[in-house]
N, C-alpha and C positions, 0 to 999 in steps of 0.2 A: 759148545755145540751150536750149530746154526741150521736153518732150514735146508741149506744146500750142502751141508757136510757130507762128504762121500759122493758128491755129484759126479756122474759119468754121462757125458752127452750121448744121446741116441743118434749116432751119426748116420745110420741107415735112413731114419726119418728126416734128419737134417738134409741129406742129399736129395731125397724125394721132394722136399719143400723147395729147395733151391731150383731143381729142375722144373717144377711147376711154375714158379715165378718167372724163370728165364724164358719160358715158353709163352709168356703173356707180354704184349706190348704195354709198357707202363709209363708212357710219357706224362710229364707233370700236368695236372689239372685238365686231363682229357678223359674220355670214356674208359680208356684202358686202365687208368689209375682207379676209377670208380669200380671196375670189375675186380681189380686186384684187391681193393679194400673190402669188397663184399666177400671174396674168397677168404681173406684174412679173418674177418669176423667169424665166419663159420669155423675156420681152423682154430681160432682161440677157444671156441666152445668145445670143439672136439678134443682139445688138449686139456680140458677140465676147468677152464675159466668161466665162472658162472655169470659175472657181470661184464657184458660186452656191449659196446655201442659203436656207431659210426658217427663221425663228425664231418660235416661239409664246410667248405670255405671257398672264397673266391681268390683266384690268383692267376698269374700269367703261365702260359705253356712253357716258357723259356725265359732266361734272363736276357736274351739277345736284344730285344727291343729297348729295354731300360738302359742297357749298356751302350747301345748304338746312339741313343739320344744324348748321352753324356759325351761320347766321342764327337758327335756332330757339334755340340756346344763348344768343344775344344777347337774344332776346325774353324768355326766362326770367330772364335777369339783370336786365333792366329791371323785370320784375314783382316780383323779389325785393327789389331796392333795397338801400340801406345798404352797409356794408363787404362782406358776402357777395356782393351783386349786383355791386359794383365788381370784386371778385376774379374772379368767374365771367366777367364781361364782358371783363376784360383777358386772361384765359386764352384765351377764345374768339377774341378778336381776334388774339392772337399765333399761335394754332394756325391760324387762317384765312389769315394772311399766309404762313405756311410751306406751307400746302396749295396756295395759288394760285401761289406762286413755284416750287413743286416741291422746295423744300428738304427737306420732311418731310411725307409724306402718310400719316401713321400711321392715320388713320381708314379709308383705303381697304382696309386688311387685313381689316376686319370687314364691309365692305359687299358686296352681291352683285356678281359680276363675270362677264364673258364672256371668250371667248378671242379675243385679238388676234394679228396676225401681221405680222412684218417680212420684207422681202426684202433679202438682203445679198449683194453681189458683191465679190470680192477680185481686184485686179489686181496681181500680184507685181512688184517692181522687176526690171529686167533685169540689175542688178548687185548689189553689196553694199547692204543696206538701211541708210540713214542717217537716214531720217525716215519718218513715217507720216501720211497724210492721209485724213481721213474726210469724204466729201461726204454731207451729210444733207438729206433732203427727206421730209416726211410725206405719205403717200398717202391718209390718211383725210380725210373731209369733215365739215363742222360741221352740227349741228342748227340750224335757224333758230328765230326767236322774234320777238315784237313788239319787243323791245329792239333788234333788228337792223334795224328799219325804216330805209330809206335816209335819211330826214330826221333821224332821231336820230343815225345814224352820221356824217352830214355836219355836224352842229352843231359850231360852233367851228372849222371847217376853215381859215378865213383866219388865225385866231389860231395854230392849230397850224403852219401854213405859215410864218408869221412867226417863230415860236419854234423851229421844227423839234422840236416836242415834242407828242405826243398825250397827252391827259389819261389817267391810270390808269383803266381800266374800272371798277374796284371802289372808286374814291374815295368814291362816295356811301355804300357800305356801311361803309367805314372811318370816315367821318364820323359815321354813325349809332352805331357802337360807341362812339366817343369821347364823343358826347353822352350816351349811356346811362351810361357810366362816370362822367362828370362829374355827372350828375344823381343818381347813387347816392352820390356822395361829399359832396353838400351836406347840410346839417343835416337830421336825420330829421324827416319830416313837412313839410318846407318846400314851399311852393307851386311855387317855381322848380324844385326837384328833381323833383317829380311831373310837371311839364310837360315837362321835358327827357326824362325816362324815357318818358313817353307818346309824345312825338314820335319818339324813337329806336326805340321798340317798333313804331310804325306804319311807319317806314321799313324796318326789318328784316323786317317782315311782307310788305311789298311785295317785298322781295328774295326771299322764299320763293315768292311768286306768279311772279316772273320766272323763278326756277330751275325751277319746275314747267312753265312754258310752254316753256322750252328743252328740258327733259327729254323732253317729248312732242312736240317739234317735228319736222317732216319734215327729212330729210337733203338739203342743197343739192347742186347739181351740183359745186361746188368746182373750177371750171375755173381761175380765177386762183389761188385758195387751196385746194389747192396742186397741182393737176395741172401747172401751169407749172413749178414747182420740180422735180417728178419727171421731167417730160419733158426738161428741161435736164440733169438728172443722168444720164439715160439717154444723151443725146447726148454728154456729156462722157465717159461710160464707153465709148462707141463709139470716140471719138478716142484715149483712153488705152489701150484694149485693142489698137488697131492699132499704137500706138507707146508702149509702157510707159516710164515714167520710169526713168532709170538707177539712181537711189539712193533713190527714194521709193516705198513701198508704198501703194497706194490702195485704200480700202474705200468702196463705194457703199452707204450705209445708207438704204433706203427704208422708213421706219418708220411704224407706225400709232399710233393713240391720242393724237396730239398735241392734237386738238381736245377730248379728254376730260380733258386734264391732263398730256400728255407721257408716257403709259405705255409706248409702244413705245420711245422713246428711253431711258427709264430701264432697260428690259430689255436694250437693246443695250449700254449702258455697263456694266451689271452683268457682261455676258459678255465685254466687250472692253477694259475699262479697263486691265488689266495691261499689255499691249503699248504702249498709248498713253502710259502713265506713264514709259516708258523713254526711247527715242530722241526727238529733236525731233518734235513732233506738232502737228497742227492739225485741229480740227473746224470745218468750213465749212458753214454752213446756207444752204439755198436755199428761200425761202418767198415766195409771193405776188409773182411776178416780172413780171406783166403789168398792173400798176396805173398805171405812169407812170415817173417818174424813178427810176433805180437809186439806192438808199441803202444805207448800212451802219448797223447798229443800234449806237449808242453805249451805250445802256442800255435796260432794259425792266423791266416788272413791272406787274401789275394793282393793286398797292398800293405797297410800298416798291421803289425802283429798285435793280436790279443792274446795275452798269456793266461793260462789256467792257474787257479790258486794252488799254492804249494801244499796246502792241507789236503786237497783232493788228490794231487799227484802222489802224496805219501800214502793215502788210502789205497790207491791202486797197487803200489809197491807192497803194502801189507797184504792185500788180496792175493797177489802173486805168491807170497810166502805161504799163505794159508792153503793155496792150491798146489803147493809143491813145485812152483815154477820160479825161474829167475826173475828178478825185477825187470819189467819191460823197459827197453831204452826209451828215452824221452826225445821226441822229435818235434820240430817246428815244420808244419806242412804249409803248402803254398796256396791252398784253397780254403774251403769252409766245411764244417760239420755242424749238425743241428745243435749240439750242446752249447755252442758258443753264444746262442741267443739267450740261454739261461745265464751265462756269465755276464752278459750285458745287463741283465736284470738283477744282478747280485745274488744269484742263486748258486749254491754249490754244484759243481758240474765236473765231469771228466769225460774224455772221449778215447775209446779203445779202437785201434785200427791194427792193420798189419802192413809191413813194409817189405817189398822185394829188394832187388839190387840197387837201392837208391831211388827207386820210383815205384809206381803202382803198375804192374804189368797189365796190358790190355785195357788200360784206363780209357773209358768213354769210347771204346772201339768195338766194332762188330764181333771181334774175337773174344769178348768177355763172356765166355760160355762155360757151362758146368765142367766140361772135360778138362779145362785149363786151370781149374782151382786147385790150390794146395790144400788138401783136406786135413793134413796134419796141422796146418796153420789154423784152420777153422776150429778143430778140436781144442787146440791150445788156447785160442781166444775165448772159447766157451768156458773152459775151466778157469781162465783168468777172470772173466766176468762173474762166475759163480763165487770165486774167492772174494771179489769186491763186494758182492752182496753180503757175505758173511762178515767181512770187515765192517761194513756199514751197520749191520745188526749189532755188532759189539759197540760201535760208537753210539748208536741210539740208546742202547741199554745203559750206557754209562753217562748219558747226558743229564 
């Protein structure tokens, strides 16, 4: 038996919470995110969570400026050429990958930033603590842009569905950097080298335009991505607060800044990593739950892939069985979700999402509204998450 044995999601309330969030502009590290976090702290208390707090952090409103700076460095490297251009291009590419993956965002320290806010709730174990579980869902919403046009997002959907793999979003930029480096390493003055550098510079310049478009884009409603994850986390908090696990402490982390580069999650881990590194722990992410079939993220990354540990992927499959669901398909996604920062810090983590016809419908688009959500998908993901909580309770009890 576990705290969530027999759990049935309160879908009427989940729908109401999604609608309330979608009606709020929740751009990362802006006043709208602060209003959303304030509403969520009240909502956690209303759902029975006694220990609730808000956490502030400094972060950018978008990833656009940090990414554009790397694209610009690539353009300069192409113009420079030769060995110096190759070195600058390689350094910019390495830094860009670490920025996009969240491993190291050193440039963010010198870029203009706003104030973001997380809402955090704690549900103590009813007995001796033998494990710690963090349920993570980001409450900010993305800026739209032409690159997120539905036809572009849907491109390659059948191939993705067949391979269970979404192409890395920044693969074109990565390819442009490689072309520029290759062109710089060719013989000085060679026509092929000049052409490669010119092509690479043009592609990277397009990247700057795309970044600018996203940076100035309107904030989408973010109903599926990720009001669904937040609403399910709130409903799980309701059930867990009413019947706390005996040996597992649960933290509900409703973080901001994910769409800008996972700034809220970074701040949360900076403040809470100590206890998580002790007893058995699990960071379980809930993101984009109303798109279709429940899935578990086996790997992710806008460039290089970061794989999730097999042990945690197995726990999600066990959770599905406990919830009476089929094991969720394993997908490699082309962007990022907050739990990957826990993986970087060697903390056990898993990321639950849902997948449409080989892509996320209405992704980062103004059409991401409540009436377009697959509510059966949300309910199935909620049950899957509850099963994972039960599976983790069993693991902690046997540790």
